[in-house]
C-alpha positions as CSV (number, residue, x, y, z in Angstrom):
1,X,-14.8,-19.4,-7.6
2,X,-13.9,-21.0,-4.5
3,X,-13.7,-17.3,-2.5
4,X,-14.3,-17.2,0.9
5,X,-15.8,-14.2,2.9
6,X,-12.6,-12.7,4.6
7,X,-12.3,-13.8,7.9
8,X,-10.7,-11.6,11.1
9,X,-7.8,-14.1,10.1
10,X,-4.7,-13.8,7.8
11,X,-4.1,-16.4,4.6
12,X,-0.8,-17.1,4.3
13,X,0.4,-17.6,0.6
14,X,-1.2,-20.7,-1.7
15,X,2.1,-21.2,-3.9
16,X,5.6,-20.0,-4.4
17,X,5.8,-16.9,-6.0
18,X,8.6,-17.7,-8.4
19,X,7.1,-20.0,-9.9
20,X,5.8,-19.6,-13.5
21,X,1.9,-19.4,-13.6
22,X,2.4,-20.0,-9.6
23,X,-0.9,-18.4,-7.9
24,X,-1.5,-16.6,-4.4
25,X,-4.1,-16.1,-2.2
26,X,-5.2,-12.2,-2.0
27,X,-8.2,-10.4,-0.5
28,X,-10.0,-9.1,-3.5
29,X,-13.5,-6.9,-3.6
30,X,-16.7,-9.2,-3.6
31,X,-18.7,-6.4,-5.1
32,X,-17.7,-3.1,-7.1
33,X,-17.2,-0.3,-4.7
34,X,-17.9,3.4,-5.6
35,X,-15.3,5.9,-4.6
36,X,-16.2,7.2,-0.8
37,X,-18.2,3.6,0.1
38,X,-16.6,2.0,3.5
39,X,-15.7,-1.6,3.0
40,X,-17.8,-3.5,4.7
41,X,-16.5,-7.0,6.2
42,X,-18.7,-9.1,3.6
43,X,-16.9,-6.4,0.6
44,X,-13.4,-8.8,0.6
45,X,-12.6,-12.5,-0.1
46,X,-9.7,-14.4,-0.2
47,X,-9.1,-15.7,-4.3
48,X,-6.4,-17.2,-5.8
49,X,-4.8,-14.7,-8.7
50,X,-2.2,-15.1,-10.4
51,X,1.4,-14.4,-8.5
52,X,2.2,-11.5,-10.5
53,X,-1.6,-9.6,-10.0
54,X,-0.5,-9.9,-6.5
55,X,-0.1,-6.1,-5.1
56,X,3.1,-5.9,-3.6
57,X,2.7,-5.4,0.3
58,X,-0.8,-5.9,-0.1
59,X,-3.1,-6.4,3.3
60,X,-2.5,-9.5,5.0
61,X,-5.8,-9.8,6.6
62,X,-9.3,-8.7,6.0
63,X,-9.3,-6.5,9.7
64,X,-6.7,-4.0,8.0
65,X,-9.1,-2.6,4.9
66,X,-12.8,-3.2,7.0
67,X,-13.9,0.3,7.9
68,X,-11.5,2.1,5.6
69,X,-13.0,4.1,2.4
70,X,-12.5,4.0,-0.9
71,X,-10.5,6.8,-2.8
72,X,-11.8,5.8,-6.1
73,X,-14.2,2.8,-8.1
74,X,-13.3,-0.3,-7.6
75,X,-14.0,-3.4,-9.0
76,X,-15.2,-6.6,-7.6
77,X,-12.4,-9.3,-8.4
78,X,-9.7,-7.0,-7.8
79,X,-7.3,-7.4,-5.4
80,X,-7.3,-5.0,-2.6
81,X,-4.2,-2.6,-2.6
82,X,-3.9,-0.4,0.2
83,X,-3.2,2.2,-2.1
84,X,-6.9,2.4,-3.0
85,X,-8.0,2.8,0.4
86,X,-8.2,6.1,2.8
87,X,-9.6,6.2,7.0
88,X,-13.5,7.5,6.0
89,X,-14.0,11.4,5.6
90,X,-15.0,12.7,9.5
91,X,-15.3,16.8,7.9
92,X,-16.5,18.0,4.9
93,X,-15.6,21.6,3.3
94,X,-17.6,23.9,5.1
95,X,-18.7,21.9,7.9
96,X,-18.4,23.9,11.6
97,X,-15.7,22.4,13.5
98,X,-14.5,22.7,16.9
99,X,-10.9,22.8,16.7
100,X,-9.2,22.1,20.9
101,X,-6.3,23.5,21.7
102,X,-4.6,20.9,24.2
103,X,-1.7,21.4,25.9
104,X,-0.3,20.9,29.8
105,X,-3.8,20.1,30.9
106,X,-5.5,22.9,29.6
107,X,-8.1,22.7,26.9
108,X,-9.2,25.7,24.9
109,X,-11.8,25.3,22.0
110,X,-13.0,27.6,19.1
111,X,-15.4,26.6,16.7
112,X,-14.6,27.2,13.0
113,X,-15.6,26.5,9.1
114,X,-13.1,23.8,7.6
115,X,-11.7,25.0,4.6
116,X,-11.6,21.2,2.8
117,X,-12.6,17.8,3.6
118,X,-10.6,15.8,5.8
119,X,-10.2,12.4,7.2
120,X,-9.3,11.3,11.2
121,X,-5.4,12.0,11.2
122,X,-5.5,14.4,8.2
123,X,-4.5,18.0,8.5
124,X,-7.1,20.5,7.9
125,X,-7.1,24.2,7.7
126,X,-10.1,25.8,10.0
127,X,-11.1,29.8,9.3
128,X,-12.0,31.3,12.0
129,X,-15.0,33.1,11.6
130,X,-14.6,35.9,14.0
131,X,-11.2,36.8,13.5
132,X,-10.8,35.4,10.1
133,X,-7.7,33.4,10.4
134,X,-6.8,30.1,9.7
135,X,-6.1,27.7,12.1
136,X,-3.5,24.5,11.2
137,X,-4.9,21.7,12.6
138,X,-5.9,18.4,12.5
139,X,-9.2,16.2,12.1
140,X,-9.7,13.5,14.6
141,X,-13.9,13.2,14.5
142,X,-16.5,14.5,13.1
143,X,-16.9,18.2,13.5
144,X,-13.7,18.2,15.6
145,X,-9.9,19.0,15.5
146,X,-7.0,19.5,17.3
147,X,-4.3,22.2,17.0
148,X,-1.2,22.6,19.1
149,X,0.8,20.0,20.4
150,X,-2.0,17.6,20.4
151,X,-2.1,17.6,16.4
152,X,1.1,15.9,16.6
153,X,-0.4,12.9,18.6
154,X,-3.7,13.2,16.6
155,X,-1.5,12.7,13.3
156,X,0.2,9.5,14.6
157,X,-2.9,7.8,16.4
158,X,-6.0,9.4,14.8
159,X,-8.0,7.1,17.1
160,X,-6.8,8.1,20.6
161,X,-8.5,11.2,20.1
162,X,-11.6,10.2,18.2
163,X,-13.4,9.4,21.7
164,X,-13.0,12.7,23.4
């Protein structure tokens, strides 16, 4: 009770953690989420929980979790923990994927078949169906991955490549 929808601003701690029975304000789930569900702004609320139930290093801002995907089923009222969330999947196993090799202003592309699922910024092996060779790439957006020097940059900042 008393929980309000999570706004973009962070909520400070409500009490001293060391005191027995102390409570803190943390992000919790307003509804149960299934594995793969995308967290929407209305899915998280600030709630008071006992300090020992608050996840260490939990998100301090709703913007940190909105848009992420649940790795597993999550129960309404449970504190939000970063380990339970991931970037949404952008490539599914067996999807046809365009892989770009970008270096020195030159871009070469091939189309291949994804060997496994991947989220933006994750490594994804792509089978070149013409040569039968597997290319180590990094997923950047639905149906698109990069290889070579650009792959390192895509791992560090997946949003950089998403608009291309």
